[in-house]
C-alpha atoms as a printed R data frame, in Angstrom:
    type eleno elety resid chain resno       x       y       z
1   ATOM     1    CA   MET     A     1  86.830  97.676 181.251
2   ATOM     2    CA   SER     A     2  87.739  95.062 183.819
3   ATOM     3    CA   GLY     A     3  90.778  95.134 186.165
4   ATOM     4    CA   LEU     A     4  93.852  97.111 185.141
5   ATOM     5    CA   PRO     A     5  96.744  95.253 183.483
6   ATOM     6    CA   THR     A     6  99.651  94.476 185.811
7   ATOM     7    CA   PHE     A     7 102.232  96.028 183.438
8   ATOM     8    CA   MET     A     8 100.852  99.417 184.464
9   ATOM     9    CA   ASP     A     9 102.639  99.029 187.811
10  ATOM    10    CA   VAL     A    10 105.980  98.393 186.084
11  ATOM    11    CA   PHE     A    11 105.689 101.666 184.154
12  ATOM    12    CA   GLY     A    12 104.263 103.641 187.064
13  ATOM    13    CA   PHE     A    13 100.908 104.189 185.311
14  ATOM    14    CA   HIS     A    14  97.842 105.150 187.358
15  ATOM    15    CA   LEU     A    15  94.342 105.601 185.983
16  ATOM    16    CA   GLU     A    16  93.200 109.045 187.104
17  ATOM    17    CA   HIS     A    17  89.922 109.243 185.194
18  ATOM    18    CA   ALA     A    18  88.108 107.539 182.341
19  ATOM    19    CA   ASP     A    19  84.637 107.960 180.891
20  ATOM    20    CA   GLU     A    20  83.052 108.123 177.433
21  ATOM    21    CA   HIS     A    21  84.604 111.569 176.816
22  ATOM    22    CA   GLU     A    22  88.197 111.383 178.063
23  ATOM    23    CA   ALA     A    23  90.782 109.232 179.798
24  ATOM    24    CA   VAL     A    24  93.616 110.527 181.970
25  ATOM    25    CA   VAL     A    25  96.539 108.259 182.858
26  ATOM    26    CA   ARG     A    26  99.211 109.568 185.259
27  ATOM    27    CA   MET     A    27 102.745 108.256 185.132
28  ATOM    28    CA   GLU     A    28 105.192 108.363 188.015
29  ATOM    29    CA   VAL     A    29 108.325 107.730 185.951
30  ATOM    30    CA   PRO     A    30 110.546 105.107 187.607
31  ATOM    31    CA   PRO     A    31 114.237 106.144 187.640
32  ATOM    32    CA   ALA     A    32 115.125 103.094 185.525
33  ATOM    33    CA   LEU     A    33 113.048 104.525 182.654
34  ATOM    34    CA   MET     A    34 114.987 107.774 182.344
35  ATOM    35    CA   SER     A    35 117.422 108.193 179.446
36  ATOM    36    CA   PRO     A    36 121.172 108.250 180.104
37  ATOM    37    CA   PHE     A    37 120.895 112.058 179.815
38  ATOM    38    CA   GLY     A    38 118.419 112.354 182.698
39  ATOM    39    CA   GLN     A    39 115.283 112.910 180.634
40  ATOM    40    CA   VAL     A    40 112.237 110.701 180.277
41  ATOM    41    CA   HIS     A    41 112.996 108.245 177.467
42  ATOM    42    CA   GLY     A    42 110.876 108.824 174.342
43  ATOM    43    CA   GLY     A    43 109.904 105.152 174.208
44  ATOM    44    CA   VAL     A    44 108.435 105.476 177.696
45  ATOM    45    CA   ILE     A    45 106.319 108.410 176.541
46  ATOM    46    CA   ALA     A    46 105.164 106.307 173.582
47  ATOM    47    CA   ALA     A    47 104.176 103.512 175.991
48  ATOM    48    CA   LEU     A    48 102.190 106.048 178.029
49  ATOM    49    CA   PHE     A    49 100.354 107.119 174.857
50  ATOM    50    CA   ASP     A    50  99.738 103.528 173.794
51  ATOM    51    CA   THR     A    51  98.129 102.814 177.164
52  ATOM    52    CA   GLY     A    52  96.273 106.109 177.568
53  ATOM    53    CA   LEU     A    53  94.704 106.009 174.105
54  ATOM    54    CA   ALA     A    54  93.747 102.354 174.571
55  ATOM    55    CA   VAL     A    55  92.065 103.150 177.903
56  ATOM    56    CA   ALA     A    56  89.980 105.872 176.233
57  ATOM    57    CA   ILE     A    57  88.865 103.452 173.520
58  ATOM    58    CA   ALA     A    58  88.204 100.607 175.956
59  ATOM    59    CA   HIS     A    59  85.726 102.798 177.823
60  ATOM    60    CA   ARG     A    60  83.702 103.116 174.622
61  ATOM    61    CA   LEU     A    61  83.561  99.358 173.923
62  ATOM    62    CA   GLY     A    62  81.855  96.355 175.466
63  ATOM    63    CA   GLY     A    63  83.663  94.728 178.384
64  ATOM    64    CA   ASP     A    64  84.589  91.618 176.395
65  ATOM    65    CA   ASP     A    65  85.785  93.443 173.248
66  ATOM    66    CA   ARG     A    66  89.536  93.534 172.646
67  ATOM    67    CA   ILE     A    67  91.824  96.117 171.053
68  ATOM    68    CA   ALA     A    68  95.360  96.078 169.695
69  ATOM    69    CA   THR     A    69  97.528  98.921 168.456
70  ATOM    70    CA   HIS     A    70  97.851  99.122 164.662
71  ATOM    71    CA   ASN     A    71  99.661 102.451 164.427
72  ATOM    72    CA   LEU     A    72 100.908 105.015 166.938
73  ATOM    73    CA   ASN     A    73 102.184 108.350 165.650
74  ATOM    74    CA   VAL     A    74 103.970 110.408 168.321
75  ATOM    75    CA   SER     A    75 105.200 113.967 167.839
76  ATOM    76    CA   TYR     A    76 107.612 115.055 170.579
77  ATOM    77    CA   VAL     A    77 107.466 118.751 171.436
78  ATOM    78    CA   ALA     A    78 109.801 119.108 174.446
79  ATOM    79    CA   PHE     A    79 112.260 117.166 176.572
80  ATOM    80    CA   THR     A    80 111.340 116.626 180.195
81  ATOM    81    CA   ARG     A    81 113.038 115.571 183.394
82  ATOM    82    CA   GLU     A    82 109.723 115.713 185.270
83  ATOM    83    CA   PRO     A    83 108.931 112.422 187.021
84  ATOM    84    CA   ARG     A    84 105.146 112.980 186.874
85  ATOM    85    CA   LEU     A    85 103.442 113.020 183.482
86  ATOM    86    CA   PHE     A    86  99.804 112.985 182.388
87  ATOM    87    CA   CYS     A    87  98.306 111.519 179.224
88  ATOM    88    CA   ARG     A    88  94.901 112.969 178.308
89  ATOM    89    CA   SER     A    89  93.178 110.994 175.553
90  ATOM    90    CA   ARG     A    90  90.001 111.326 173.498
91  ATOM    91    CA   VAL     A    91  88.354 108.935 171.063
92  ATOM    92    CA   LEU     A    92  87.974 110.321 167.557
93  ATOM    93    CA   SER     A    93  86.215 107.365 165.950
94  ATOM    94    CA   VAL     A    94  84.986 103.884 166.840
95  ATOM    95    CA   ARG     A    95  83.927 101.603 163.994
96  ATOM    96    CA   ARG     A    96  83.209  97.898 163.831
97  ATOM    97    CA   SER     A    97  86.863  96.850 163.591
98  ATOM    98    CA   VAL     A    98  88.953 100.040 163.927
99  ATOM    99    CA   ALA     A    99  89.118 102.860 166.487
100 ATOM   100    CA   VAL     A   100  91.139 106.090 166.450
101 ATOM   101    CA   ALA     A   101  92.151 108.196 169.466
102 ATOM   102    CA   GLU     A   102  94.345 111.228 170.089
103 ATOM   103    CA   GLY     A   103  96.070 112.607 173.141
104 ATOM   104    CA   GLU     A   104  98.648 114.850 174.745
105 ATOM   105    CA   VAL     A   105 101.287 114.151 177.350
106 ATOM   106    CA   THR     A   106 101.954 117.048 179.694
107 ATOM   107    CA   SER     A   107 104.079 117.635 182.749
108 ATOM   108    CA   ALA     A   108 102.460 118.201 186.142
109 ATOM   109    CA   ALA     A   109 102.897 121.942 185.496
110 ATOM   110    CA   GLY     A   110 100.934 121.640 182.241
111 ATOM   111    CA   GLU     A   111 103.867 121.896 179.796
112 ATOM   112    CA   LEU     A   112 103.137 120.065 176.537
113 ATOM   113    CA   ILE     A   113 105.641 117.242 176.045
114 ATOM   114    CA   ALA     A   114 104.154 115.329 173.089
115 ATOM   115    CA   LYS     A   115 101.026 114.701 171.013
116 ATOM   116    CA   ALA     A   116  99.878 111.434 169.447
117 ATOM   117    CA   VAL     A   117  97.252 109.805 167.263
118 ATOM   118    CA   GLY     A   118  96.712 106.052 167.430
119 ATOM   119    CA   THR     A   119  94.776 103.576 165.304
120 ATOM   120    CA   PHE     A   120  93.638 100.418 167.065
121 ATOM   121    CA   GLY     A   121  92.129  97.214 165.761
122 ATOM   122    CA   VAL     A   122  88.901  96.198 167.501
123 ATOM   123    CA   ARG     A   123  87.877  92.564 167.933
124 ATOM   124    CA   ARG     A   124  84.297  92.411 169.047
125 ATOM   125    CA   GLN     A   125  83.062  89.481 171.082
126 ATOM   126    CA   PRO     A   126  79.721  87.934 170.129
127 ATOM   127    CA   ALA     A   127  76.837  89.159 172.258
């Protein structure tokens, strides 16, 4: 995977670790992305999953291959006011044109916030 996308700065995303087994993306939640009730907005958690799962898949593909989200299924387990979250993602399957990954978002203390499974389209570049 080449340089990190610039939108990651807007969301406070930081790549902690990524290899062929797992990807970990940390989020320092900007105050503007909290809900009116003081909790991390669910859509922000979904964006963290979308990015974290994609990073895991990207590390299993060629550098010129491209991916796009087809489906993201998020199950929220707990509310959180914690400004530091972690998305740990694993690839379940990589095929010619589709990849599937799963992950969990936890607080810095390890509390489970949400789980997700994502299906991504893969566009392979000619060798």
